[in-house]
TORKOL-4160 file (C-alpha; in steps of 0.2 Angstrom, whole numbers, padded with zeros to 4 digits, m for minus):
122
<pt num="1" X="0055" Y="m0062" Z="0283"/>
<pt num="2" X="0055" Y="m0044" Z="0279"/>
<pt num="3" X="0055" Y="m0039" Z="0298"/>
<pt num="4" X="0069" Y="m0051" Z="0302"/>
<pt num="5" X="0079" Y="m0044" Z="0287"/>
<pt num="6" X="0076" Y="m0026" Z="0293"/>
<pt num="7" X="0081" Y="m0031" Z="0311"/>
<pt num="8" X="0096" Y="m0039" Z="0304"/>
<pt num="9" X="0101" Y="m0024" Z="0294"/>
<pt num="10" X="0098" Y="m0013" Z="0309"/>
<pt num="11" X="0109" Y="m0024" Z="0319"/>
<pt num="12" X="0123" Y="m0024" Z="0306"/>
<pt num="13" X="0121" Y="m0005" Z="0303"/>
<pt num="14" X="0122" Y="m0002" Z="0322"/>
<pt num="15" X="0138" Y="m0014" Z="0323"/>
<pt num="16" X="0146" Y="m0004" Z="0308"/>
<pt num="17" X="0142" Y="0012" Z="0316"/>
<pt num="18" X="0149" Y="0007" Z="0333"/>
<pt num="19" X="0165" Y="0000" Z="0324"/>
<pt num="20" X="0166" Y="0017" Z="0315"/>
<pt num="21" X="0164" Y="0026" Z="0331"/>
<pt num="22" X="0178" Y="0015" Z="0339"/>
<pt num="23" X="0189" Y="0018" Z="0324"/>
<pt num="24" X="0186" Y="0037" Z="0325"/>
<pt num="25" X="0190" Y="0037" Z="0344"/>
<pt num="26" X="0206" Y="0027" Z="0341"/>
<pt num="27" X="0211" Y="0040" Z="0328"/>
<pt num="28" X="0207" Y="0054" Z="0339"/>
<pt num="29" X="0217" Y="0046" Z="0353"/>
<pt num="30" X="0232" Y="0043" Z="0342"/>
<pt num="31" X="0231" Y="0061" Z="0335"/>
<pt num="32" X="0230" Y="0068" Z="0353"/>
<pt num="33" X="0245" Y="0057" Z="0358"/>
<pt num="34" X="0255" Y="0063" Z="0342"/>
<pt num="35" X="0250" Y="0081" Z="0346"/>
<pt num="36" X="0256" Y="0079" Z="0364"/>
<pt num="37" X="0273" Y="0072" Z="0357"/>
<pt num="38" X="0275" Y="0086" Z="0345"/>
<pt num="39" X="0271" Y="0099" Z="0358"/>
<pt num="40" X="0284" Y="0091" Z="0370"/>
<pt num="41" X="0297" Y="0090" Z="0356"/>
<pt num="42" X="0293" Y="0108" Z="0352"/>
<pt num="43" X="0295" Y="0113" Z="0370"/>
<pt num="44" X="0311" Y="0103" Z="0371"/>
<pt num="45" X="0317" Y="0112" Z="0356"/>
<pt num="46" X="0313" Y="0129" Z="0363"/>
<pt num="47" X="0320" Y="0125" Z="0380"/>
<pt num="48" X="0336" Y="0119" Z="0371"/>
<pt num="49" X="0337" Y="0135" Z="0360"/>
<pt num="50" X="0334" Y="0146" Z="0375"/>
<pt num="51" X="0348" Y="0137" Z="0385"/>
<pt num="52" X="0359" Y="0138" Z="0370"/>
<pt num="53" X="0356" Y="0157" Z="0368"/>
<pt num="54" X="0360" Y="0159" Z="0387"/>
<pt num="55" X="0376" Y="0149" Z="0386"/>
<pt num="56" X="0381" Y="0159" Z="0370"/>
<pt num="57" X="0378" Y="0176" Z="0380"/>
<pt num="58" X="0387" Y="0169" Z="0395"/>
<pt num="59" X="0402" Y="0164" Z="0383"/>
<pt num="60" X="0402" Y="0181" Z="0375"/>
<pt num="61" X="0402" Y="0190" Z="0392"/>
<pt num="62" X="0417" Y="0178" Z="0398"/>
<pt num="63" X="0426" Y="0182" Z="0382"/>
<pt num="64" X="0424" Y="0200" Z="0384"/>
<pt num="65" X="0430" Y="0199" Z="0402"/>
<pt num="66" X="0445" Y="0189" Z="0397"/>
<pt num="67" X="0449" Y="0202" Z="0384"/>
<pt num="68" X="0448" Y="0216" Z="0397"/>
<pt num="69" X="0459" Y="0206" Z="0409"/>
<pt num="70" X="0472" Y="0203" Z="0395"/>
<pt num="71" X="0472" Y="0221" Z="0392"/>
<pt num="72" X="0474" Y="0226" Z="0410"/>
<pt num="73" X="0487" Y="0213" Z="0412"/>
<pt num="74" X="0496" Y="0220" Z="0397"/>
<pt num="75" X="0495" Y="0237" Z="0405"/>
<pt num="76" X="0501" Y="0231" Z="0422"/>
<pt num="77" X="0516" Y="0222" Z="0413"/>
<pt num="78" X="0520" Y="0238" Z="0404"/>
<pt num="79" X="0520" Y="0249" Z="0419"/>
<pt num="80" X="0530" Y="0236" Z="0429"/>
<pt num="81" X="0543" Y="0235" Z="0415"/>
<pt num="82" X="0544" Y="0254" Z="0415"/>
<pt num="83" X="0545" Y="0254" Z="0434"/>
<pt num="84" X="0559" Y="0241" Z="0434"/>
<pt num="85" X="0568" Y="0251" Z="0420"/>
<pt num="86" X="0567" Y="0267" Z="0431"/>
<pt num="87" X="0573" Y="0258" Z="0446"/>
<pt num="88" X="0588" Y="0250" Z="0437"/>
<pt num="89" X="0592" Y="0268" Z="0430"/>
<pt num="90" X="0591" Y="0275" Z="0448"/>
<pt num="91" X="0602" Y="0261" Z="0455"/>
<pt num="92" X="0615" Y="0264" Z="0441"/>
<pt num="93" X="0615" Y="0282" Z="0444"/>
<pt num="94" X="0617" Y="0279" Z="0463"/>
<pt num="95" X="0631" Y="0268" Z="0460"/>
<pt num="96" X="0639" Y="0281" Z="0448"/>
<pt num="97" X="0636" Y="0294" Z="0462"/>
<pt num="98" X="0644" Y="0283" Z="0475"/>
<pt num="99" X="0659" Y="0280" Z="0463"/>
<pt num="100" X="0661" Y="0299" Z="0460"/>
<pt num="101" X="0660" Y="0302" Z="0479"/>
<pt num="102" X="0673" Y="0289" Z="0482"/>
<pt num="103" X="0684" Y="0297" Z="0469"/>
<pt num="104" X="0682" Y="0314" Z="0477"/>
<pt num="105" X="0685" Y="0308" Z="0494"/>
<pt num="106" X="0701" Y="0300" Z="0488"/>
<pt num="107" X="0707" Y="0316" Z="0479"/>
<pt num="108" X="0702" Y="0326" Z="0494"/>
<pt num="109" X="0711" Y="0314" Z="0506"/>
<pt num="110" X="0727" Y="0315" Z="0494"/>
<pt num="111" X="0725" Y="0334" Z="0494"/>
<pt num="112" X="0724" Y="0334" Z="0513"/>
<pt num="113" X="0739" Y="0323" Z="0515"/>
<pt num="114" X="0749" Y="0333" Z="0502"/>
<pt num="115" X="0744" Y="0349" Z="0511"/>
<pt num="116" X="0748" Y="0342" Z="0528"/>
<pt num="117" X="0765" Y="0336" Z="0522"/>
<pt num="118" X="0769" Y="0353" Z="0515"/>
<pt num="119" X="0763" Y="0361" Z="0531"/>
<pt num="120" X="0775" Y="0350" Z="0542"/>
<pt num="121" X="0792" Y="0357" Z="0545"/>
<pt num="122" X="0806" Y="0346" Z="0538"/>
């Protein structure tokens, strides 16, 4: 009886020991799986942060470039406006000179006609 009982206890202890080892192994596997998931989530989060940062930097660079273009466009518009104003002033001055020349020609023509009439014998 005693030997059979000891053998039975030994078998039970071995079974319990195996069950505990299996349970510990399952816990280890689950822990490893969760750690891998956590690692992947952290990696995704880091990748996302890096991508976000790169996009922010790119956006800032594009905004700065757009601002420079706007300034340049404003400067070009200002210079073009000044150029057109100057051109208009020159055209107006040219028209005025042409009118003055025409008036002088007419006066000169009248003076010549008058001088020619006076020079002709009657």
